[in-house]
C-alpha positions in Angstrom: -42.3 26.7 -3.7 -39.5 28.1 -1.5 -37.8 24.6 -1.4 -38.2 24.3 -5.1 -36.6 27.7 -5.6 -33.7 26.8 -3.3 -33.1 23.5 -5.1 -33.3 25.1 -8.5 -30.8 27.8 -7.5 -28.4 25.1 -6.2 -28.7 23.1 -9.3 -28.1 26.1 -11.6 -25.2 27.2 -9.5 -23.5 23.8 -9.6 -24.1 23.5 -13.4 -22.4 26.9 -13.9 -19.4 25.7 -11.8 -19.2 22.5 -13.9 -19.3 24.5 -17.1 -16.4 26.6 -15.9 -14.4 23.5 -15.5 -14.0 23.6 -11.7 -12.9 20.2 -10.4 -14.9 18.5 -7.7 -12.0 18.5 -5.2 -12.2 19.5 -1.6 -11.2 23.1 -2.0 -13.5 23.5 -5.0 -16.4 22.2 -3.0 -15.8 24.8 -0.3 -15.5 27.5 -3.0 -18.7 26.3 -4.5 -20.6 26.3 -1.3 -19.5 29.8 -0.5 -21.5 31.0 -3.5 -24.8 29.8 -2.0 -26.7 32.2 0.3 -27.2 29.5 3.0 -26.2 26.0 3.9 -28.5 23.2 3.0 -31.4 22.6 5.4 -33.7 19.5 5.2 -35.1 19.7 8.8 -38.8 20.1 7.9 -41.2 20.9 10.7 -38.9 19.2 13.2 -38.2 16.1 11.1 -34.7 15.5 9.8 -35.0 14.4 6.2 -31.7 12.8 5.0 -30.6 10.7 2.0 -28.6 7.5 1.7 -25.8 8.1 -0.8 -26.8 4.8 -2.5 -29.5 6.9 -4.1 -26.8 8.4 -6.4 -25.4 5.1 -7.5 -26.1 5.8 -11.2 -23.9 8.9 -11.1 -20.2 9.5 -10.4 -19.9 8.8 -6.6 -16.7 10.1 -5.1 -17.1 11.7 -1.7 -16.9 15.2 -3.4 -19.5 14.2 -5.9 -21.9 13.1 -3.2 -21.4 16.3 -1.3 -22.3 18.3 -4.3 -25.4 16.3 -5.0 -26.6 16.9 -1.4 -26.2 20.7 -1.9 -28.1 20.4 -5.2 -30.9 18.6 -3.3 -30.9 20.9 -0.3 -30.3 18.0 2.0 -28.1 18.5 5.1 -27.9 14.9 6.5 -26.8 11.6 5.1 -26.3 7.9 5.5 -23.0 7.3 3.8 -22.2 4.2 1.9 -18.9 2.5 2.6 -17.3 2.6 -0.8 -17.0 6.4 -1.2 -15.6 6.8 2.4 -13.0 4.1 1.9 -12.0 5.4 -1.5 -11.5 8.8 0.1 -9.4 7.2 2.8 -7.2 5.4 0.2 -8.4 1.8 0.3 -6.3 -0.4 -2.0 -7.7 -0.9 -5.5 -7.9 -4.3 -7.1 -5.0 -4.7 -9.5 -5.3 -6.2 -12.9 -5.0 -10.0 -12.6 -5.3 -10.0 -8.8 -7.6 -12.7 -7.5 -10.4 -12.1 -5.1 -9.0 -13.7 -2.0 -5.7 -11.8 -2.4 -7.5 -8.5 -2.8 -9.8 -9.1 0.2 -6.8 -10.0 2.3 -5.1 -6.8 1.2 -8.2 -4.7 2.1 -8.6 -6.4 5.5 -5.0 -5.6 6.3 -5.5 -2.0 5.3 -8.5 -1.7 7.4 -6.7 -3.1 10.4 -3.9 -0.5 10.2 -5.3 2.6 8.5 -5.2 5.9 10.3 -8.5 7.6 11.0 -7.2 10.9 9.8 -8.8 10.7 6.4 -12.2 9.8 7.9 -11.9 12.8 10.2 -11.0 14.9 7.2 -14.1 13.6 5.4 -16.3 14.4 8.4 -14.9 18.0 8.4 -15.5 18.3 4.6 -19.2 17.5 5.0 -19.6 19.4 8.3 -18.1 22.6 6.8 -20.6 22.4 4.0 -23.4 22.1 6.5 -24.0 18.3 6.0 -24.1 15.9 8.9 -23.1 12.2 8.4 -25.5 10.5 10.8 -24.9 6.9 9.7 -22.5 4.9 7.5 -22.8 1.5 6.0 -19.3 -0.1 5.8 -18.6 -3.3 4.0 -16.8 -4.6 7.1 -19.5 -6.0 9.4 -20.0 -9.4 7.9 -19.5 -12.9 9.3 -16.3 -13.3 7.2 -14.8 -10.0 8.3 -12.1 -10.1 11.0 -12.5 -8.6 14.4 -9.9 -6.0 13.4 -12.1 -5.0 10.5 -15.2 -4.7 12.7 -13.2 -2.5 15.1 -12.1 -0.4 12.1 -15.8 0.0 11.0 -16.8 1.4 14.4 -13.7 3.6 14.7 -14.3 5.0 11.3 -17.9 5.6 12.2 -16.8 7.6 15.2 -14.3 9.6 13.1 -17.1 10.4 10.7 -19.3 11.6 13.6 -22.1 9.1 13.1 -24.7 8.0 15.7 -24.9 4.5 14.2 -23.5 2.1 11.6 -25.9 0.2 9.4 -25.7 -3.4 8.1 -28.1 -6.0 6.6 -29.6 -8.0 9.5 -27.6 -11.3 9.8 -29.5 -14.5 9.7 -27.1 -15.9 12.3 -27.9 -14.9 15.8 -24.3 -15.4 16.8 -23.3 -12.6 14.4 -25.8 -10.1 15.9 -24.4 -11.0 19.3 -20.9 -10.5 18.0 -21.7 -7.1 16.5 -23.7 -6.1 19.6 -20.6 -6.8 21.7 -18.5 -4.6 19.5 -21.2 -1.9 19.6 -21.2 -2.0 23.4 -17.5 -1.7 23.5 -17.5 1.3 21.2 -20.7 2.8 22.5 -22.0 3.2 19.0 -25.2 1.7 17.7 -25.8 -0.8 15.0 -28.9 -0.2 12.9 -29.9 -3.5 11.3 -31.6 -3.2 7.9 -34.1 -5.7 6.5 -35.7 -6.3 3.1 -39.0 -8.1 2.5 -38.1 -10.8 5.1 -39.2 -8.2 7.6 -41.8 -9.1 10.2 -43.0 -7.4 13.4 -40.8 -9.7 15.4 -37.8 -10.0 13.1 -35.5 -7.8 15.2 -36.5 -9.2 18.6 -33.4 -11.5 19.1 -30.9 -8.8 18.1 -32.5 -6.2 20.3 -32.4 -8.5 23.3 -28.7 -9.2 22.9 -27.4 -5.6 23.4 -28.8 -2.2 24.0 -26.6 -1.0 21.2 -28.3 -3.3 18.7 -31.0 -1.3 17.0 -33.2 -0.9 13.9 -32.7 0.7 10.6 -36.3 0.3 9.3 -37.0 0.4 5.6 -40.7 1.3 5.4 -41.0 0.3 1.7 -39.5 -3.1 2.2 -41.6 -3.6 5.3 -44.8 -2.7 3.4 -43.9 -5.0 0.5 -42.9 -7.9 2.7 -45.8 -7.8 5.2 -48.5 -6.3 3.0 -49.3 -4.0 5.9 -48.5 -0.6 7.3 -45.3 -0.1 9.2 -47.0 2.4 11.6 -47.8 -0.1 14.4 -44.2 -1.4 14.2 -42.9 2.1 14.6 -45.2 2.9 17.5 -44.0 -0.2 19.3 -40.3 0.0 18.6 -39.6 3.8 18.1 -37.2 3.9 21.0 -35.0 1.3 19.3 -35.1 2.8 15.8 -32.0 4.7 14.8 -33.2 5.7 11.3 -35.8 4.8 8.8 -35.6 4.5 5.0 -38.2 6.1 2.9 -39.3 4.5 -0.4 -42.6 3.4 -1.9 -43.4 -0.2 -2.8 -46.5 -2.2 -3.6 -47.9 -4.9 -1.3 -47.2 -8.6 -1.9 -43.5 -8.1 -2.6 -44.4 -5.5 -5.2 -42.0 -3.2 -7.1 -40.5 0.1 -6.1 -42.7 2.9 -7.4 -42.4 6.7 -7.7 -43.4 8.2 -4.4 -47.2 8.3 -4.0 -47.9 5.5 -6.5 -47.2 2.5 -4.2 -48.8 1.2 -1.0 -46.3 2.5 1.5 -47.8 5.2 3.7 -44.9 7.6 3.5 -46.9 10.7 4.4 -48.5 9.0 7.4 -45.2 7.8 8.7 -43.7 11.3 8.4 -46.7 12.7 10.2 -46.2 10.1 12.9 -42.5 11.1 13.3 -43.5 14.8 13.4 -46.5 14.4 15.8 -44.6 12.2 18.3 -41.4 14.2 18.0 -39.3 11.1 17.2 -35.6 12.1 16.9 -34.5 9.5 14.3 -33.9 10.8 10.8 -36.0 9.8 7.8 -33.7 8.8 4.9 -34.7 9.2 1.3 -33.6 6.1 -0.7 -34.2 6.6 -4.4 -34.7 3.1 -5.7 -37.5 3.3 -8.4 -36.6 3.4 -12.1 -35.3 6.8 -13.1 -37.5 8.2 -15.9 -36.0 9.0 -19.2 -34.5 12.5 -19.3 -34.1 12.6 -15.5 -31.3 11.6 -13.1 -30.8 10.6 -9.5 -30.4 14.2 -8.3 -33.6 15.3 -9.9 -35.5 12.3 -8.5 -34.2 12.9 -4.9 -35.3 16.5 -5.2 -38.8 15.2 -6.1 -38.7 12.9 -3.1 -37.6 15.8 -0.8 -40.5 17.9 -2.1 -42.9 15.0 -1.5 -41.7 14.8 2.1 -42.0 18.6 2.6 -45.6 18.5 1.4 -46.3 15.5 3.7 -45.0 17.4 6.7 -46.7 20.7 5.9 
C-alpha cells in the first residue's frame, strides 16, 4: 500500500503541474521533482526494478516526458531507447521529400562527429532526478552501421553512464565478433536481446567471442519461444546476464498478457534474483494491450506493484 500511495501522490502531483501549464523542459522537471518528498526508489528487497522506455511508446516520448513518467511510476532506473536520447542530442530530422539513403547518410555523419556534451547533460538530468540510466539501446549497432557509428554508440553510452548497450542478437556471427571487439575496446558490455528464437544455447557463440559480449534476457520471449521456464537458463548464465526484461507471455509463441495471466514465471524469477543476490536489474517492459481507459504509465505502475508483491 505504501508503494501505491507514493505512485498515486506522484501522479496527482504531475497532473497538477500539467494543469498549471508548466512545460516539460529540463528546468521544469527539476522544479517538479522538488515538490516530491523523496526521489523515486524501485530497489525492492535488494532487487533493482527498472523500466525500458519503450514501455511508454504510446505516449509523447521526449526525454523530459520519459523522466516524468518514471517519477509517476516511482521507478529510479531505466533502459533508454535510442530515439529519445538522439532527439535530445539534436539528431537531424528527416526533411520533407528527403529520400531514405540521403537521410541515413546525414544521420551517420552526425553520429560520427557529434559532441558527447548533450548526452552528458541528459545523464545529469536523470541523475539529478534520482534516476539511473543503466542501459541504452541505440539504433547504431547494426551490420549496415559504420564503424564510426558503432564507436559513437559506445561513447554515448559511456556519457549516459550505462553499464551496457543493448541490441537485437545478430544472426551473423561476424557481427557479434565485430561488436564484441568494439565492446572490448570501450570496456562497455553489449547485452544481446532475443525474441522467440531464444534457446538455451542461442548466445553461446557470442559469449565465446568476447568477455564483453553478454545477455539481455527477455523472460517472456524465452518462455513463449521455448515453452519452458527461463529459471534454468538464468541459473546457468547469471554471470553473463547484464539485465533481464520482465513481461508475461503464453507458451507456444503465445501472446503478451497482463502480468499474472500468462505462463512466464515472473514471481519465481524475481525471487531467484533476490535469493541469489544477482546484481543485474529486472526491467519492466509493458507490451500487452493497454486496457480501455488506462495508459502506459498506469500499466507500468501495475507491473511495478506486481513485482513488489512478488518480492515481498
